[in-house]
C-alpha positions in Angstrom: 0.0 0.0 0.0 2.8 2.4 0.9 4.6 1.6 -2.3 1.4 2.3 -4.3 0.8 5.6 -2.4 4.4 6.6 -3.2 3.9 5.8 -6.9 0.5 7.5 -7.2 1.3 10.5 -5.1 4.9 11.3 -6.1 5.0 10.3 -9.8 4.4 13.9 -10.8 7.7 14.9 -9.1 9.9 12.0 -10.1 10.5 10.5 -13.5 12.0 7.4 -11.8 8.8 6.8 -9.9 6.7 7.6 -12.9 8.5 4.9 -14.9 7.1 2.3 -12.5 4.0 2.6 -14.7 5.4 -0.3 -16.7 4.4 -2.7 -14.0 1.3 -0.8 -12.7 -2.3 -1.4 -13.5 -4.3 0.8 -16.0 -6.7 1.3 -13.1 -4.3 4.0 -11.9 -5.2 6.0 -15.0 -8.9 5.5 -14.2 -8.4 6.7 -10.7 -6.4 9.8 -11.9 -9.2 10.6 -14.3 -11.9 10.4 -11.7 -9.9 12.6 -9.3 -9.4 15.0 -12.2 -13.2 15.4 -12.6 -13.6 15.9 -8.8 -10.8 18.5 -8.5 -11.9 20.3 -11.7 -15.5 20.5 -10.3 -14.3 21.8 -7.0 -12.1 24.4 -8.7 -14.8 25.6 -11.0 -17.4 25.8 -8.1 -14.9 27.6 -5.8 -13.8 30.1 -8.5 -17.4 31.0 -9.4 -18.8 31.3 -5.8 -16.3 32.1 -3.1 -15.0 35.4 -4.6 -18.5 36.8 -5.1 -18.5 38.6 -1.7 -15.2 40.4 -2.6 -16.5 41.3 -6.1 -19.8 42.6 -4.8 -18.1 44.6 -2.1 -15.9 46.2 -4.8 -18.9 47.2 -6.9 -19.6 50.5 -5.0 -21.7 52.2 -7.6 -23.9 49.1 -8.2 -24.4 48.7 -4.5 -25.3 52.4 -4.1 -27.8 52.0 -7.0 -29.5 49.0 -5.3 -29.7 50.6 -1.9 -31.4 53.7 -3.4 -33.8 51.6 -5.4 -34.9 49.4 -2.6 -35.5 52.4 -0.4 -38.2 53.4 -2.9 -39.8 50.0 -3.6 -41.6 47.8 -1.2 -40.3 44.3 -1.6 -41.1 41.6 1.0 -39.7 38.0 1.1 -41.6 35.3 2.8 -41.5 31.6 2.6 -38.9 31.7 -0.2 -40.9 34.0 -2.4 -40.6 37.7 -3.1 -43.7 40.0 -3.3 -43.7 43.6 -4.5 -46.5 46.1 -4.3 -45.9 47.1 -7.9 -44.1 46.1 -11.1 -40.9 48.2 -11.6 -39.4 48.1 -15.1 -36.5 50.6 -15.3 -34.4 49.7 -18.4 -32.5 52.7 -19.7 -30.1 52.2 -22.6 -27.3 53.5 -20.4 -26.7 53.0 -16.7 -28.0 50.5 -14.2 -31.3 48.6 -14.9 -33.8 47.4 -12.4 -36.8 45.1 -12.9 -39.0 44.0 -10.1 -41.7 41.7 -11.3 -43.0 39.2 -8.7 -45.9 37.9 -10.7 -45.9 34.0 -10.6 -43.4 32.3 -12.9 -46.4 30.5 -14.5 -48.0 33.9 -15.4 -49.1 33.9 -19.1 -47.9 36.4 -21.5 -50.3 38.5 -23.6 -48.2 38.0 -26.7 -48.7 39.4 -30.1 -48.9 37.1 -33.2 -47.8 38.4 -36.5 -46.3 37.2 -39.8 -43.3 38.5 -41.8 -42.8 38.0 -45.5 -40.1 35.5 -46.3 -38.6 37.7 -48.9 -38.0 40.4 -46.3 -41.2 42.4 -47.0 -43.5 44.1 -44.5 -45.0 42.7 -41.4 -48.7 41.8 -41.3 -51.1 40.9 -38.5 -52.0 37.3 -37.9 -55.6 38.1 -38.7 -54.5 39.5 -42.1 -52.5 36.4 -42.6 -55.6 34.2 -42.0 -57.5 36.1 -44.7 -54.9 35.2 -47.4 -55.2 32.3 -49.8 -53.1 29.1 -49.1 -50.7 30.1 -51.8 -50.2 33.6 -50.4 -49.8 32.3 -46.9 -46.8 30.3 -48.1 -44.9 33.6 -48.6 -45.1 34.4 -44.9 -43.5 33.2 -41.7 -45.4 33.0 -38.4 -43.8 34.9 -35.5 -44.7 35.9 -31.9 -43.7 39.0 -30.0 -43.7 38.9 -26.2 -45.1 41.8 -24.2 -44.7 42.9 -20.5 -48.4 42.3 -20.0 -49.9 39.4 -18.2 -52.8 37.5 -19.8 -55.5 36.7 -17.3 -57.8 33.9 -18.2 -61.1 35.4 -17.1 -64.3 33.5 -17.4 -65.4 35.6 -20.4 -62.1 34.9 -22.2 -62.3 31.2 -21.5 -65.8 31.2 -22.9 -64.5 32.7 -26.2 -61.8 30.0 -26.3 -64.5 27.3 -25.8 -66.7 28.8 -28.6 -63.8 28.7 -31.0 -62.8 25.1 -30.1 -66.4 24.0 -30.9 -65.7 25.0 -34.5 -62.4 23.1 -34.8 -62.4 20.3 -37.4 -59.2 18.7 -36.3 -60.3 15.3 -34.9 -57.6 15.0 -32.2 -58.1 18.6 -30.9 -61.9 18.2 -31.0 -61.7 14.9 -29.0 -59.4 16.4 -26.4 -61.7 19.4 -26.0 -64.7 17.2 -25.5 -62.8 15.2 -22.9 -62.1 18.5 -21.1 -65.7 19.6 -21.2 -66.9 16.2 -19.8 -64.7 16.7 -16.8 -65.3 20.4 -16.3 -67.3 19.9 -13.2 -64.5 17.9 -11.6 -61.7 20.2 -12.6 -60.7 23.4 -10.7 -61.7 26.5 -12.7 -58.1 27.8 -13.1 -56.8 24.4 -14.3 -59.7 24.0 -16.7 -59.2 27.5 -18.1 -55.5 26.9 -18.7 -56.1 23.5 -20.4 -58.7 25.1 -22.7 -56.3 27.9 -23.5 -53.6 25.4 -24.5 -55.9 23.7 -26.9 -57.0 27.0 -28.2 -53.4 28.0 -28.9 -52.8 24.8 -30.9 -56.0 25.3 -32.8 -55.8 29.0 -33.6 -51.9 29.2 -33.9 -50.9 25.8 -35.4 -47.3 27.0 -35.8 -46.8 28.1 -32.2 -45.0 24.9 -31.4 -41.9 26.5 -33.0 -41.8 28.8 -30.0 -43.3 26.9 -27.1 -43.9 23.1 -27.0 -46.7 21.7 -24.9 -47.1 25.0 -23.0 -48.1 28.6 -23.5 -45.9 31.7 -23.9 -45.0 32.9 -20.4 -44.6 36.4 -19.1 -41.1 35.5 -17.7 -39.9 34.8 -21.3 -40.4 38.5 -22.2 -37.5 39.4 -19.9 -35.3 36.5 -20.9 -35.7 36.9 -24.7 -35.6 40.7 -24.8 -33.0 41.4 -22.1 -31.3 38.6 -20.1 -30.3 36.5 -23.1 -28.7 39.4 -24.9 -24.9 39.3 -24.8 -24.5 43.1 -24.7 -27.0 43.5 -21.8 -25.3 44.3 -18.5 -25.5 46.2 -15.2 -28.8 45.0 -14.0 -30.9 43.4 -11.3 -34.0 41.4 -12.0 -36.1 40.5 -9.0 -38.6 37.8 -9.7 -41.0 36.0 -7.3 -38.7 32.9 -7.0 -35.2 34.2 -7.9 -33.1 37.2 -8.6 -30.6 37.6 -11.5 -28.0 40.3 -11.6 -24.9 41.6 -13.4 -22.5 44.3 -12.4 -19.0 45.7 -13.0 -16.6 45.9 -10.1 -14.7 49.1 -9.5 -11.8 47.4 -11.3 -13.8 46.6 -14.4 -14.5 42.9 -13.9 -17.9 41.8 -15.1 -19.8 39.5 -12.7 -23.1 37.8 -13.3 -25.0 36.1 -10.5 -28.1 34.2 -9.6 -29.9 33.9 -6.2 -32.9 32.4 -4.5 -34.7 33.5 -1.3 -34.7 30.7 1.2 -33.8 32.1 4.7 -34.0 35.7 3.6 -37.5 36.5 4.9 -38.4 40.1 5.7 -38.8 43.5 4.1 -35.9 44.4 1.8 -34.9 48.0 2.4 -31.9 50.1 1.5 -29.7 49.2 4.5 -30.5 45.4 4.1 -29.9 45.3 0.4 -26.3 43.9 0.6 -27.3 41.2 3.0 -30.3 40.3 0.8 -28.2 39.9 -2.3 -25.4 37.9 -0.7 -27.8 35.6 1.2 -29.8 35.0 -2.0 -26.6 34.2 -3.8 -25.5 31.7 -1.0 -28.9 30.0 -1.1 -28.4 29.2 -4.8 -25.1 27.3 -4.2 -26.7 23.8 -4.3 -28.4 24.7 -7.6 -25.2 26.1 -9.0 -23.2 23.0 -7.9 -25.6 20.9 -10.0 -25.1 23.2 -13.0 -21.3 23.1 -12.7 -21.4 19.3 -12.3 -23.4 19.0 -15.5 -20.9 21.3 -17.3 -18.0 19.1 -16.1 -19.7 16.1 -17.5 -20.1 17.8 -20.8 -16.4 18.5 -20.8 -15.6 14.9 -20.0 -14.6 13.8 -23.5 -12.3 16.8 -23.8 -10.7 16.2 -20.4 -10.1 12.6 -21.5 -8.5 13.7 -24.7 -5.8 15.7 -22.9 -3.9 12.8 -21.4 -4.6 10.5 -24.4 -3.2 13.0 -26.9 -0.1 13.7 -24.7 0.4 9.9 -24.3 0.4 9.6 -28.1 2.9 12.4 -28.4 5.1 10.8 -25.6 4.9 7.4 -27.4 6.1 9.1 -30.6 9.1 10.6 -28.8 9.9 7.3 -27.0 9.8 5.5 -30.3 11.9 8.0 -32.1 14.7 7.9 -29.5 14.5 4.1 -29.3 13.8 4.1 -25.5 13.5 0.9 -23.5 10.9 -1.3 -25.2 8.7 -1.2 -22.1 8.7 2.6 -21.9 7.7 3.0 -25.6 4.6 1.0 -25.2 1.5 3.1 -25.7 -0.1 1.6 -22.6 2.9 2.7 -20.5 2.7 6.2 -21.9 -1.0 6.3 -21.0 -0.3 5.1 -17.5 2.4 7.7 -17.0 0.0 10.4 -18.1 -2.6 9.0 -15.8 -0.3 9.3 -12.8 0.3 13.0 -13.7 -3.4 13.7 -13.9 -4.4 13.9 -10.3 -1.7 16.4 -9.2 -2.1 18.4 -12.4 -5.9 18.8 -11.9 -5.2 19.8 -8.3 -2.8 22.5 -9.4 -5.3 23.6 -12.1 -8.2 23.7 -9.5 -6.1 25.9 -7.1 -5.2 28.2 -10.0 -8.9 28.4 -11.0 -9.8 29.5 -7.5 -7.1 32.2 -7.7 -8.3 33.3 -11.1 -11.8 33.6 -9.6 -10.6 36.8 -7.8 -8.7 38.1 -10.8 -10.8 37.8 -13.9 -14.4 38.2 -15.1 -16.9 35.4 -14.7 -17.1 34.8 -18.5 -13.4 34.1 -18.7 -13.6 31.4 -16.0 -15.6 29.2 -18.4 -12.6 28.7 -20.7 -10.0 28.1 -18.0 -10.5 24.5 -16.7 -9.3 22.8 -19.9 -6.7 25.4 -20.6 -5.1 25.2 -17.2 -5.2 21.4 -17.1 -3.7 21.2 -20.6 -0.9 23.6 -19.7 0.1 21.8 -16.5 0.0 18.4 -18.2 1.9 19.6 -21.2 4.6 21.2 -19.0 5.1 18.0 -17.0 5.1 15.7 -20.1 7.6 18.1 -21.8 10.0 17.9 -18.9 9.8 14.1 -18.9 10.3 13.9 -22.7 13.2 16.4 -22.8 15.0 14.4 -20.0 14.5 11.2 -21.9 15.7 12.7 -25.2 18.8 14.2 -23.4 19.5 10.8 -21.8 19.3 9.0 -25.1 21.5 11.6 -26.8 24.1 11.3 -24.0 24.0 7.5 -24.2 24.7 7.6 -28.0 27.6 9.9 -27.6 29.2 7.6 -25.0 28.8 4.4 -27.0 31.8 4.9 -29.5 34.2 5.8 -26.7 33.2 2.9 -24.6 33.6 0.6 -27.6 37.1 1.9 -28.3 38.2 1.2 -24.7 37.0 -2.4 -24.9 39.1 -3.0 -28.0 
């Protein structure tokens, strides 16, 4: 056991120990790879979460903006949900933006349907599109435009949806509507209205599945599609009923994006408590963020595996070129040597990631895990290869002299 620990733990620092790979199992490569995933995950999570408090503290103008804003708006958090007395939508082209919209995440959007000419012509209303012939309709493309307005399914509106569905000739939709009507007395009014509305959307807007599948356009999507998903949109805070999403620049110019949820932050949010509210919300989201980063690491898994395999192939080429010992120039040996470098290399990369979390913007961190691991692995493999080449060259130079002495 001690011999194995020495091999696995010290191979990174000793070529002599690393060469023991010729008699070691390939399972050491597997263990090194698993530890690489673990260390990389820890480094990414630490780099994206632990420095947040420092970055937020160093965003003095953003914090001042938030304190002033929450002094004017009544926001209360209770039971993990935020409630505001009004909808605030301050989205200037320049400066800090604030949106407080605590309507339910399932709130429907009162969207606008329209059509645009495929050849780049003018936009027409959906009603105008329906009045066209089948041939003319083929020249247009269906589109929807989200609005900041909530669609409330009143009894009157549901009645209109029902009347329209009665005229539908599609057998499947007609059968589903009849099934809904038959159970109307057993179904809660809100649930029934939503089910009827979904059928109405499919019947009246057959192409709406291009935008939403098995659901209706939601109010929350208005903010995501028009603002949050835009690459050039920055310096904001969106307070929703179940989460907050923010972005700011530190005094040093680093761009930081963050996400938070409200568990454990009950109470009225005012100016003086804004900093604590944001930081606690961010901390509450750590389990969710851990899941996201774990999934991201799994997506990187093939690329992480390629790093030692490609370096092992390069090492094998060098060992073959210098005619190294036959055991050392086996591809399996080269892979095992790279495997015993993996664990410590990923640990170094993870620590470097954590440090970079304080130094660079969040968007840059996404590219660092593979880059740092590749650089450390490449540096260690290069040292090993250079020493082997030098040793082989030295051995060849000695050979003629030694032969002369023997004669």
